[in-house]
C-alpha angles and dihedrals in degrees: 000000000000128000090245090056092050092049090048091050090052094047092048094046091049091050093050093050093047092049093047092051091048090050088059098045107031133060093201136040106297122224090230091056090050091048090051089055089050090052090052090050091048090050091050092050090051090046091051092049090047091049092047092051092047092049093044090053092055107269107145127222117231092213132040117308093216090055092048094050091041089059091049094049092047092047090050091054095048101074091044093051094047091047090055090048092049091052090053096044102047098185136117089262092064087077091053092049090050089055090063090064089068092049095046095044090050090056090046095052089047088055091046089056090050092051093046101043104017090245133042097208 
């Protein structure tokens, strides 16, 4: 496990918990849920820069580079797309939908670690 994976796990878990709590207590998209999406996006930007620097300095990827970068690009689009959706659908359930970003991004960074190192754990 890398430090970036551990940080990502923490950020995603925090986002999921915040969004679940806000689903229970708010009847509209909560600012804290939106901020948790922003933190996931910020983490993914840092992860992409980190990965780009590592790859540019010669670190090889065990899997396919196109697959690795495809996961990163897709993960970067996910919080933005869900944020737009939450702004359109201003109901309690927007918070719940935002919680799935944390779950999906966690799975994606786990897969990124597998592609980079050959194993995530």
